[in-house]
C-alpha positions in Angstrom: 33.4 -52.7 60.0 29.9 -53.4 59.0 27.9 -51.2 61.6 25.7 -48.6 60.1 27.5 -45.3 60.4 26.3 -42.9 62.8 26.8 -39.4 62.3 30.3 -38.1 62.3 31.8 -35.3 64.3 35.0 -34.1 62.9 36.7 -33.4 65.9 39.1 -35.8 67.7 39.1 -36.9 71.2 42.1 -35.8 73.1 42.1 -37.9 75.8 44.7 -37.2 78.7 44.5 -33.5 78.2 44.1 -33.3 81.9 47.9 -34.3 82.4 48.3 -30.6 82.0 47.4 -30.4 85.6 49.7 -33.2 86.9 52.6 -32.9 88.7 56.0 -32.0 86.6 57.3 -35.8 87.3 54.2 -37.5 86.2 53.9 -35.2 83.0 57.4 -35.8 82.0 56.6 -39.7 82.3 53.3 -39.6 80.3 53.9 -40.9 76.9 51.9 -39.8 74.1 49.9 -42.4 71.9 47.5 -41.7 68.8 44.6 -44.3 68.2 42.6 -44.5 65.2 39.0 -45.9 65.5 37.3 -48.6 63.3 34.7 -46.0 62.2 32.8 -42.8 63.0 31.8 -42.2 66.6 29.4 -45.3 67.6 28.2 -46.0 71.0 30.8 -48.7 72.0 33.4 -46.0 71.4 32.2 -44.6 75.0 35.3 -46.5 76.6 37.6 -43.7 75.4 35.2 -41.0 76.9 35.0 -42.8 80.0 38.5 -43.5 80.4 39.2 -39.5 79.7 36.6 -38.2 81.9 37.3 -40.4 84.9 41.3 -39.8 84.5 42.1 -43.7 83.5 44.5 -42.5 80.9 45.9 -39.9 83.2 46.4 -42.4 86.0 48.2 -44.7 83.5 50.7 -41.9 82.8 49.7 -42.1 78.9 48.4 -38.7 76.8 45.9 -40.3 74.2 44.5 -38.6 71.1 41.7 -40.7 69.4 40.6 -40.0 66.0 37.4 -41.5 64.2 38.1 -43.9 61.3 36.7 -45.1 57.8 36.6 -48.6 58.5 38.9 -51.3 59.7 40.6 -52.0 56.6 41.7 -48.3 56.3 42.6 -48.3 60.0 44.9 -51.2 59.7 46.6 -49.6 56.7 47.1 -46.2 58.5 48.4 -48.0 61.9 50.8 -50.1 59.8 52.0 -46.9 58.2 52.7 -45.5 61.2 50.4 -42.7 61.1 49.0 -43.9 64.4 50.2 -46.1 67.0 47.1 -48.3 68.0 44.0 -49.1 66.2 40.7 -50.0 67.5 39.8 -52.5 64.7 37.8 -55.7 63.4 40.6 -58.0 64.2 39.6 -60.4 61.0 40.3 -57.2 59.1 43.6 -56.6 60.6 44.6 -60.4 59.9 44.0 -59.8 56.3 46.1 -56.7 56.3 49.2 -58.4 58.1 48.8 -61.3 55.6 49.3 -58.9 52.7 52.5 -57.3 54.4 51.0 -54.5 56.5 53.4 -54.3 59.6 51.0 -54.6 62.5 50.0 -56.9 65.1 47.0 -57.6 67.1 47.7 -56.8 70.6 44.3 -57.3 72.4 41.1 -59.3 71.2 37.9 -58.9 73.5 35.4 -60.0 70.8 36.5 -63.7 70.4 32.9 -64.5 68.2 32.2 -62.3 65.2 28.8 -60.8 65.4 28.5 -60.7 61.4 24.9 -61.7 60.6 22.1 -61.6 58.4 19.5 -59.4 60.0 15.7 -58.8 58.8 12.7 -58.1 60.5 10.2 -60.7 62.2 7.2 -61.2 60.2 8.7 -60.2 57.0 11.4 -62.9 56.5 12.5 -66.1 58.3 16.3 -66.6 58.4 16.8 -70.3 59.5 19.9 -70.9 57.3 21.7 -70.8 53.9 18.8 -72.1 52.0 16.1 -69.5 53.6 18.3 -66.4 51.8 17.5 -67.5 48.6 15.2 -65.2 46.7 15.7 -62.5 49.5 16.9 -59.0 48.5 20.0 -58.6 50.9 21.7 -55.2 51.5 25.4 -55.4 51.9 28.3 -52.8 51.6 31.2 -54.0 49.5 34.6 -54.0 51.1 35.6 -54.1 55.0 34.3 -56.9 57.1 30.9 -56.7 55.7 31.9 -58.0 52.3 34.5 -60.3 53.7 32.2 -62.1 56.0 30.0 -62.7 53.2 32.4 -64.1 50.9 33.6 -66.5 53.7 30.0 -67.6 54.3 29.0 -68.4 50.5 32.6 -70.3 50.4 31.8 -72.1 53.7 28.5 -73.1 52.6 29.0 -73.8 48.8 26.8 -71.2 47.8 27.7 -69.9 44.2 28.4 -66.2 43.9 25.2 -65.6 41.8 22.9 -67.7 43.9 22.2 -64.6 46.4 20.6 -61.6 45.4 23.1 -59.2 46.8 22.5 -55.3 46.4 25.4 -53.0 47.3 24.6 -50.2 49.7 26.7 -47.9 51.8 26.5 -48.2 55.3 24.1 -45.6 56.2 21.7 -46.6 53.1 21.2 -50.3 54.6 19.3 -49.1 57.6 16.8 -47.0 55.5 16.5 -49.9 52.9 15.7 -52.4 55.6 13.3 -50.5 57.7 11.4 -49.4 54.4 11.2 -52.9 53.0 13.4 -51.9 50.0 15.7 -54.7 50.9 14.7 -58.0 53.0 17.6 -58.4 55.1 21.0 -56.7 55.4 24.5 -58.2 56.1 26.2 -56.5 58.9 26.8 -56.5 62.9 23.8 -58.0 64.9 24.2 -56.0 67.9 24.3 -52.7 65.6 21.0 -53.8 63.4 19.2 -55.6 66.2 19.3 -52.0 68.1 18.2 -50.1 65.2 15.1 -52.5 64.3 14.2 -52.7 68.0 14.4 -48.8 67.9 11.8 -48.8 65.1 9.3 -50.8 67.1 10.1 -54.0 65.2 11.7 -57.3 66.4 14.9 -58.3 64.5 15.3 -61.8 62.8 19.1 -62.7 63.1 21.2 -65.4 61.6 24.7 -65.3 62.8 27.1 -66.3 60.5 29.4 -67.9 63.3 26.8 -70.7 63.3 27.4 -71.3 59.7 31.1 -72.0 59.4 32.4 -68.5 59.8 34.9 -68.6 62.7 35.8 -64.9 62.6 37.4 -62.7 65.5 35.5 -59.6 66.2 36.7 -56.3 67.6 40.3 -55.6 69.4 43.2 -53.4 69.3 46.3 -53.6 66.8 49.5 -51.8 67.1 52.2 -51.1 64.4 55.1 -52.9 64.6 57.3 -49.9 65.4 55.1 -48.9 68.1 55.2 -52.3 69.5 59.0 -51.9 69.4 59.2 -48.3 70.8 56.4 -47.8 73.1 55.4 -51.2 74.3 54.6 -50.0 78.0 52.7 -47.2 76.8 50.4 -49.5 74.8 50.1 -51.7 77.8 49.1 -48.9 79.9 46.6 -47.4 77.5 44.9 -50.8 76.9 44.7 -50.8 81.0 42.8 -47.7 81.1 40.3 -48.5 78.2 39.6 -52.1 80.0 39.2 -50.1 83.1 36.7 -47.9 81.5 34.8 -51.0 79.7 34.3 -52.6 83.3 32.6 -49.1 84.3 30.6 -49.3 80.9 29.5 -52.7 82.1 28.3 -51.7 85.4 26.7 -48.5 84.3 25.8 -48.7 80.8 23.3 -45.5 81.1 26.0 -43.3 82.3 28.3 -44.1 79.5 25.6 -43.5 77.0 24.7 -40.2 78.5 28.7 -39.0 78.5 29.1 -40.1 74.7 25.9 -38.5 73.8 26.7 -35.3 75.4 30.2 -35.4 73.6 29.5 -36.4 70.0 26.5 -36.8 67.8 25.4 -40.3 67.3 22.4 -41.5 65.7 19.4 -43.0 67.6 17.9 -42.2 71.0 19.2 -43.2 74.5 17.5 -46.6 74.3 19.3 -47.8 71.2 22.3 -46.8 72.7 22.0 -49.0 75.5 20.8 -51.8 73.2 23.8 -51.4 70.8 26.4 -51.5 73.5 24.8 -54.3 75.8 24.6 -56.1 72.5 28.4 -55.9 71.9 28.9 -56.7 75.7 27.1 -60.0 75.4 29.5 -60.9 72.6 32.5 -60.0 74.2 34.9 -60.9 77.1 34.0 -59.3 80.2 36.4 -56.8 81.2 36.9 -58.3 84.5 37.8 -61.8 83.2 41.6 -62.4 83.7 41.9 -63.7 80.2 40.6 -60.3 78.7 42.1 -59.3 75.6 44.2 -62.7 75.5 44.4 -64.3 72.0 44.9 -68.3 71.5 46.6 -70.0 68.8 43.5 -72.0 68.1 41.3 -69.5 67.2 44.2 -67.6 65.1 44.8 -71.0 63.2 41.1 -71.3 62.7 40.6 -67.8 61.1 44.0 -67.9 59.2 42.8 -71.2 57.8 39.4 -69.8 57.1 40.9 -66.4 55.2 43.1 -68.9 53.2 40.2 -70.9 52.0 38.5 -67.9 50.9 41.5 -66.7 49.0 42.2 -63.5 51.3 45.8 -65.0 52.4 48.0 -66.3 49.9 51.5 -66.5 51.5 52.2 -68.3 54.9 53.2 -66.7 57.8 53.7 -68.0 61.3 50.9 -67.3 63.7 53.3 -64.8 65.9 53.2 -62.6 62.9 49.8 -62.0 63.7 49.4 -61.2 67.4 51.1 -61.1 70.7 49.9 -61.6 74.3 52.9 -59.7 75.6 51.4 -56.2 76.0 48.2 -57.2 77.9 47.1 -55.4 81.0 48.9 -57.2 83.9 
């Protein structure tokens, strides 16, 4: 996950706590799931709060505990190690983990086009293609999807490792460095940094990596292989509740931002929360689309071939080792 890190509350969201008030039969049927996020609380995590607040987890018969993460790489490993049943992750990072033998699978992909980008400020830089990056000071966070997408971009465009001036910064430092002019651009998610730049009264200059040979997948959910075997219906029901909440957020994004801002601390004002959330929605499959969450063999083959070319995958695995569509909401 490459979005700037918002202030983190240490408490987990226990979604489905209202099951205590359910009839005894319904309580007996409710199954517990532990979900680990890709990062600390961010605006797009409001779907978990909406699903809890409006009783969607309860209606689905699941009791869900959601905890903050520390990057999609870590989340993928923790889920694979069975510390959690389900992870909200950058699917590209999950694929790289699966290739290394981590026992998990993607069970729903709702962002099929990566938002990985170079983002600067209009009037300061022009980002028109690989050549326009030369000589710029580019802030980037090593590791995670940020470093991975940057590596793939350089290889896809035959850019030597030393041809770009990459300045290693942690996620929170990138924001300040960009706004104060310490760097000319940052690598990261366009919806996140676009919201921050606009929130500072500027206009973002964005160069999307997907337009330059980087066919990576964005956000979705991955489950441990054990959870897939032992809790398939609970996973399906949880995804159904989350999808239902996402549909509500499309209809009323302001209500979702108001809710999450009332529950946990996130950086920025209401306008930035709305901007951030709508930016990701524009890159995602609409929740009311019949194909929501569904993967295709073509996009997974393109992703795996890209990761292999970048040296991130060193052993062949069948496509069905990476994902399944069997647990999607019906």
